[in-house]
C-alpha positions as CSV (number, residue, x, y, z in Angstrom):
1,X,-0.6,-17.8,25.5
2,X,-2.5,-14.6,25.9
3,X,-0.3,-11.9,24.5
4,X,-0.8,-8.0,26.0
5,X,-2.0,-6.9,22.5
6,X,-4.9,-9.5,23.0
7,X,-5.6,-8.4,26.6
8,X,-5.6,-4.7,25.2
9,X,-8.8,-4.9,23.4
10,X,-10.4,-7.7,26.0
11,X,-13.0,-5.4,27.3
12,X,-14.5,-4.8,23.6
13,X,-17.4,-6.8,22.5
14,X,-17.0,-10.3,20.9
15,X,-17.6,-9.0,17.8
16,X,-15.1,-5.9,17.8
17,X,-12.5,-8.4,19.0
18,X,-13.3,-11.0,16.3
19,X,-13.1,-7.8,13.8
20,X,-9.9,-7.1,15.6
21,X,-8.3,-10.5,15.1
22,X,-9.5,-10.8,11.5
23,X,-7.0,-7.7,11.0
24,X,-4.1,-9.4,12.7
25,X,-4.5,-12.5,10.8
26,X,-4.5,-10.2,7.4
27,X,-1.7,-8.2,8.9
28,X,0.2,-11.5,9.5
29,X,-0.7,-13.6,6.4
30,X,-1.3,-10.9,3.6
31,X,0.3,-7.7,4.9
32,X,3.6,-8.6,6.1
33,X,4.5,-10.8,3.4
34,X,4.1,-7.9,0.9
35,X,5.5,-5.3,3.0
36,X,8.9,-5.6,1.5
37,X,8.0,-5.6,-2.0
38,X,5.5,-2.3,-1.3
39,X,8.4,-0.9,0.4
40,X,10.6,-1.4,-2.8
41,X,8.6,-0.6,-5.3
42,X,7.1,2.0,-3.5
43,X,3.6,0.7,-4.8
44,X,-0.2,0.8,-3.6
45,X,-0.4,-1.9,-1.2
46,X,-2.9,-3.6,-2.8
47,X,-2.7,-7.0,-1.3
48,X,-3.6,-5.2,2.0
49,X,-6.8,-3.1,0.7
50,X,-8.0,-6.0,-1.1
51,X,-8.1,-8.5,1.9
52,X,-9.5,-5.7,4.0
53,X,-12.2,-5.0,1.1
54,X,-13.3,-8.6,1.3
55,X,-13.9,-8.7,4.5
56,X,-15.9,-5.4,4.1
57,X,-13.6,-3.3,6.8
58,X,-13.6,-0.5,4.3
59,X,-17.0,0.5,5.6
60,X,-16.5,-0.4,8.9
61,X,-17.5,2.8,10.6
62,X,-20.7,3.4,8.3
63,X,-23.7,2.6,10.8
64,X,-25.2,-0.5,11.1
65,X,-28.7,0.9,9.4
66,X,-26.6,1.6,6.6
67,X,-24.9,-1.7,6.3
68,X,-21.3,-0.9,8.2
69,X,-20.5,-2.4,11.3
70,X,-20.7,0.8,13.1
71,X,-17.2,0.2,14.8
72,X,-15.9,3.0,16.8
73,X,-12.6,4.8,16.9
74,X,-11.1,2.6,19.5
75,X,-11.5,-0.5,17.3
76,X,-10.2,1.3,14.5
77,X,-7.0,2.2,16.1
78,X,-6.5,-1.5,17.2
79,X,-6.8,-2.2,13.6
80,X,-4.4,0.4,12.3
81,X,-2.0,-0.6,14.9
82,X,-1.8,-4.2,14.1
83,X,-1.5,-3.3,10.2
84,X,1.3,-1.0,11.2
85,X,3.1,-3.8,12.8
86,X,3.6,-5.3,9.6
87,X,3.4,-2.6,7.0
88,X,3.6,1.0,7.7
89,X,2.0,2.1,4.1
90,X,-0.9,-0.1,4.7
91,X,-1.8,1.1,7.8
92,X,-1.4,4.4,6.9
93,X,-3.6,4.0,3.7
94,X,-6.3,2.4,5.6
95,X,-6.2,5.1,8.3
96,X,-6.5,7.6,5.9
97,X,-9.0,6.1,4.1
98,X,-11.1,5.6,7.6
99,X,-10.7,9.6,8.5
100,X,-12.3,10.3,5.0
101,X,-15.2,7.8,5.6
102,X,-15.4,9.3,9.0
103,X,-16.0,12.8,7.4
104,X,-18.9,11.8,5.4
105,X,-20.7,9.7,7.8
106,X,-20.2,12.0,10.7
107,X,-21.0,15.4,8.5
108,X,-23.0,14.1,5.4
109,X,-26.3,14.2,6.7
110,X,-28.4,14.4,3.2
111,X,-29.9,11.9,1.5
112,X,-27.0,12.1,-1.2
113,X,-24.4,11.1,1.2
114,X,-26.7,8.4,2.9
115,X,-26.9,6.7,-0.7
116,X,-23.4,7.1,-1.0
117,X,-23.0,5.4,2.1
118,X,-24.7,2.2,0.5
119,X,-22.5,2.5,-2.3
120,X,-19.3,2.3,0.0
121,X,-20.7,-0.5,1.8
122,X,-21.5,-2.5,-1.4
123,X,-18.3,-1.5,-3.6
124,X,-15.9,-1.0,-0.8
125,X,-14.9,2.1,-2.4
126,X,-11.7,3.8,-1.1
127,X,-11.4,7.5,-0.5
128,X,-8.5,9.5,-0.8
129,X,-8.0,13.4,0.5
130,X,-6.9,16.4,-1.5
131,X,-6.6,19.0,1.5
132,X,-3.2,20.1,0.6
133,X,-2.8,22.8,-2.1
134,X,-0.1,25.0,-3.7
135,X,0.4,28.4,-2.7
136,X,-1.1,28.5,0.9
137,X,1.7,27.5,2.9
138,X,1.0,24.0,4.2
139,X,-2.3,25.1,6.2
140,X,-5.2,22.9,5.6
141,X,-7.7,25.8,7.1
142,X,-6.9,27.9,3.8
143,X,-7.9,27.4,0.3
144,X,-7.4,29.2,-3.2
145,X,-9.6,27.0,-5.1
146,X,-13.3,28.1,-5.4
147,X,-16.3,26.2,-6.5
148,X,-17.7,27.7,-9.4
149,X,-21.2,27.3,-10.4
150,X,-22.9,27.5,-13.9
151,X,-26.3,26.6,-12.9
152,X,-26.7,23.2,-11.6
153,X,-23.3,22.2,-12.3
154,X,-20.1,22.7,-10.1
155,X,-16.6,22.7,-11.2
156,X,-13.0,23.2,-9.3
157,X,-9.6,23.0,-10.3
158,X,-7.1,22.4,-7.1
159,X,-3.4,22.1,-7.3
160,X,-3.1,19.3,-4.9
161,X,0.7,19.1,-3.7
162,X,0.1,15.8,-1.8
163,X,-2.4,13.4,-2.6
164,X,-1.8,10.0,-1.1
165,X,-2.9,6.9,-3.1
166,X,-4.9,8.9,-5.4
167,X,-4.5,6.9,-8.6
168,X,-5.8,3.6,-6.6
169,X,-8.9,5.8,-5.0
170,X,-12.3,5.3,-6.3
171,X,-13.7,8.8,-5.0
172,X,-11.8,12.0,-3.7
173,X,-12.7,14.2,-0.8
174,X,-11.3,17.8,-1.8
175,X,-11.3,21.0,0.2
176,X,-12.2,24.2,-1.8
177,X,-13.1,27.9,-1.0
178,X,-17.3,27.7,-0.8
179,X,-17.3,30.3,-3.8
180,X,-15.1,32.9,-5.7
181,X,-16.3,35.6,-3.0
182,X,-15.2,33.5,-0.2
183,X,-12.3,34.0,2.1
184,X,-9.9,31.7,1.9
185,X,-10.9,30.0,5.3
186,X,-14.8,29.5,4.1
187,X,-14.1,26.4,3.0
188,X,-16.7,23.4,2.1
189,X,-15.6,19.7,1.4
190,X,-16.6,18.2,-1.7
191,X,-17.2,14.5,-2.4
192,X,-16.5,13.8,-6.5
193,X,-16.3,10.3,-7.8
194,X,-13.1,9.6,-10.1
195,X,-15.0,9.2,-13.3
196,X,-15.8,13.2,-12.6
197,X,-12.2,14.1,-12.6
198,X,-9.3,14.6,-14.6
199,X,-6.3,14.2,-12.7
200,X,-3.1,15.7,-13.9
201,X,0.2,14.3,-12.0
202,X,2.6,17.0,-10.9
203,X,5.4,14.8,-9.2
204,X,6.4,11.4,-8.3
205,X,6.6,10.0,-5.1
206,X,10.4,8.3,-4.4
207,X,10.3,8.8,-0.9
208,X,12.4,7.6,2.2
209,X,9.7,6.0,3.9
210,X,6.1,5.4,3.7
211,X,6.5,4.5,0.0
212,X,3.6,2.6,-0.1
213,X,1.4,5.7,0.1
214,X,2.3,6.8,-3.3
215,X,1.4,10.3,-2.2
216,X,2.2,12.0,-5.7
217,X,0.9,15.5,-6.2
218,X,-1.7,16.4,-8.8
219,X,-4.0,19.2,-10.9
220,X,-7.5,18.1,-10.0
221,X,-10.0,19.3,-12.1
222,X,-14.1,18.5,-11.5
223,X,-17.4,18.9,-12.5
224,X,-20.3,17.8,-10.0
225,X,-23.6,18.7,-8.6
226,X,-24.3,20.6,-5.6
227,X,-25.6,17.8,-3.8
228,X,-22.1,16.5,-3.5
229,X,-20.7,19.4,-1.3
230,X,-20.9,18.0,2.4
231,X,-23.4,20.5,4.3
232,X,-21.2,21.0,7.0
233,X,-18.6,23.9,7.2
234,X,-15.4,22.5,6.6
235,X,-14.3,24.4,10.0
236,X,-16.5,21.9,11.9
237,X,-15.5,19.1,9.7
238,X,-11.8,19.6,10.5
239,X,-12.2,20.3,14.4
240,X,-14.9,17.5,15.3
241,X,-13.8,14.8,12.8
242,X,-10.7,15.3,10.7
243,X,-8.0,16.6,12.9
244,X,-9.0,14.3,16.1
245,X,-9.3,11.3,14.1
246,X,-5.9,11.7,12.3
247,X,-4.0,12.2,15.1
248,X,-5.2,9.6,16.6
249,X,-5.3,7.0,13.5
250,X,-1.8,8.0,12.6
251,X,-0.7,7.5,15.8
252,X,-1.9,4.3,15.8
253,X,-0.3,3.1,12.9
254,X,2.8,4.9,14.4
255,X,2.4,2.8,17.4
256,X,2.6,-0.4,15.1
257,X,5.7,0.6,14.0
258,X,6.9,0.9,17.0
259,X,5.6,-2.1,18.7
260,X,7.2,-4.0,15.8
261,X,11.0,-2.1,16.2
262,X,10.6,-3.2,19.9
263,X,9.9,-6.8,19.1
264,X,12.7,-7.3,17.0
265,X,14.8,-5.8,19.6
266,X,13.4,-7.8,22.3
267,X,14.0,-10.9,20.2
268,X,17.8,-9.8,19.5
269,X,18.5,-9.2,23.0
270,X,16.8,-12.9,23.7
271,X,18.8,-14.4,21.2
272,X,22.1,-12.8,22.4
273,X,21.5,-13.7,25.8
274,X,21.0,-17.6,25.0
275,X,24.2,-17.4,23.1
276,X,26.1,-16.0,26.3
277,X,24.3,-17.8,28.7
278,X,23.8,-14.7,30.8
279,X,21.8,-11.5,30.5
280,X,23.5,-9.0,27.9
281,X,24.2,-5.5,28.5
282,X,21.8,-4.5,26.0
283,X,18.8,-5.7,28.3
284,X,19.2,-2.4,30.2
285,X,18.4,-0.2,27.3
286,X,15.3,-3.1,26.2
287,X,13.8,-1.8,29.3
288,X,14.2,1.9,28.6
289,X,12.6,1.7,25.1
290,X,10.0,-0.6,26.5
291,X,9.0,2.3,28.8
292,X,8.8,4.8,26.2
293,X,6.5,2.4,24.0
294,X,4.3,1.9,27.2
295,X,4.1,5.5,27.3
296,X,3.2,5.9,23.6
297,X,0.8,3.3,23.9
298,X,-1.1,4.7,26.9
299,X,-1.4,8.2,25.0
300,X,-2.6,6.8,21.7
301,X,-5.2,4.6,23.2
302,X,-6.6,7.0,25.8
303,X,-7.2,9.6,23.3
304,X,-9.0,7.2,21.1
305,X,-11.1,6.3,24.2
306,X,-11.6,9.7,25.2
307,X,-13.3,10.6,21.9
308,X,-15.7,7.7,22.0
309,X,-16.7,8.8,25.3
310,X,-17.2,12.7,24.2
311,X,-19.4,11.4,21.4
312,X,-21.6,8.8,23.1
313,X,-22.8,11.9,24.9
314,X,-26.5,12.9,24.4
315,X,-25.1,16.2,23.1
316,X,-22.5,14.4,20.9
317,X,-19.6,16.2,22.5
318,X,-19.7,19.0,20.2
319,X,-19.0,21.7,22.8
320,X,-15.7,19.8,24.0
321,X,-14.7,18.9,20.4
322,X,-15.2,22.8,19.5
323,X,-12.9,24.0,22.2
324,X,-9.5,25.1,22.5
325,X,-8.5,22.7,25.4
326,X,-9.6,19.8,22.9
327,X,-7.7,21.2,20.0
328,X,-4.6,21.7,22.2
329,X,-4.6,18.3,23.7
330,X,-5.3,16.5,20.2
331,X,-2.3,18.4,18.9
332,X,-0.2,17.2,21.9
333,X,-0.8,14.0,20.8
334,X,0.3,14.2,17.5
335,X,3.2,16.0,18.7
336,X,4.4,13.3,21.3
337,X,3.3,10.1,19.2
338,X,5.4,11.6,16.2
339,X,8.1,12.1,18.2
340,X,8.1,8.8,20.6
341,X,7.9,6.5,17.2
342,X,11.4,8.1,15.7
343,X,12.9,7.9,19.2
344,X,11.8,4.1,20.0
345,X,13.0,2.9,16.6
346,X,16.3,4.8,17.0
347,X,16.8,3.1,20.4
348,X,16.0,0.1,18.7
349,X,18.7,0.2,16.1
350,X,21.1,1.2,19.1
351,X,20.0,-2.3,20.7
352,X,20.6,-4.2,17.6
353,X,23.4,-2.5,16.3
354,X,24.7,-3.6,12.9
355,X,22.4,-6.4,12.5
356,X,19.5,-3.9,12.9
357,X,21.2,-1.9,10.5
358,X,21.2,-4.3,7.6
359,X,18.2,-5.3,5.1
360,X,18.7,-8.5,5.2
361,X,18.3,-9.1,9.0
362,X,15.3,-11.2,10.9
363,X,16.6,-7.9,13.5
364,X,16.1,-5.1,10.8
365,X,14.6,-1.9,11.9
366,X,15.7,-0.2,8.9
367,X,12.2,0.2,7.2
368,X,10.4,0.9,10.8
369,X,13.1,3.6,11.1
370,X,12.3,5.2,7.7
371,X,8.7,4.8,8.1
372,X,9.1,6.6,11.6
373,X,10.4,9.9,10.6
374,X,7.6,10.7,8.2
375,X,5.4,11.4,11.4
376,X,6.9,14.3,12.3
377,X,6.6,15.8,8.9
378,X,2.7,14.8,8.2
379,X,1.6,18.2,9.2
380,X,4.7,19.4,10.2
381,X,5.5,19.3,14.0
382,X,7.0,23.2,13.9
383,X,3.6,24.2,12.3
384,X,1.5,22.6,15.1
385,X,3.9,23.8,17.8
386,X,3.4,27.2,16.4
387,X,-0.3,27.1,16.2
388,X,-0.2,25.5,20.0
389,X,1.8,28.6,21.1
390,X,-0.9,30.9,20.1
391,X,-3.7,29.1,21.6
392,X,-1.7,28.3,24.7
393,X,-2.2,32.3,25.0
394,X,-6.2,31.4,25.5
395,X,-5.8,28.1,26.9
396,X,-6.0,27.4,30.8
397,X,-4.4,24.3,31.7
398,X,-6.4,22.1,34.5
399,X,-3.3,22.3,36.9
400,X,-3.4,26.2,36.9
């Protein structure tokens, strides 16, 4: 029987459909069985990442000419969604890694970065991000840490407040001030290998949800060559890739969480109906939460399709990606998806009641709900609303 999830990507190429089906199989056979352990032990989802590595999916976005699959954002979104239905931590680690890969692929235009992409394909290296920093009020568009140069050798020392899966990563993408004289928002991005760094642990990670992301704080010091600085400005990297990819792939992972919660609620209502031999009163609530899920699904998937259409244009969509309109709409997606996932999981809990509240129930949505509440905190919604409010003063909605 064909499911709605299968028909949702039937328009993609046979190769893309096969890769998505591979991820769905990994999610079902590998990721799901390990999810409770990942959550309880707050450990890196090694089973998921090793299974994805074996299929060479950690380099899926690398162009075919460099050995990757050359996938698009729509395809990656479906992969994150499939993983999110089984283990939100695994989905989020995969999503965050792919965001870093995209930054390298789309903005690393020098021989050094092309050579690195060959290494990424061969070794299936995992890349973590060090964008958060103590002392900048949570903004990723400001850095205190500068690049210090001594001849051909560069060095940095950054206090990263949140570095997800930093211990497990092979490499780090780090945002810094371009030099000691640069303004805080004159930033560069640096790719360093783990053996070029020293990482001093600042904090632990015993969180309510997303426990397997292992988002500890670190003081990161590194020595590296100037060729390891991404040639594009971080302002462009952030606007053209990091922010839209984060909001879309995070949203896809959250969509997976919400989809699983509704599936559990639906199974509960069906089983209740069989026992009652009639339609249970919770069926109406199931209809309501399914409507919210459909709204979320359309928003997330449409935004991924919009991005892929933009970058397929002859001008690669640069003028649109740089616009206030695009920034506002990307932020709208993050705000809407992060609120919807928590609302959907809450509604699923109300449908399932005590059975959904229990950790040992087949209808349990406790992990879904805990993971869902991280969504509004990943780049705090209040900060995004404040930024959007400022941009709305210059933004002209199509309806006006």
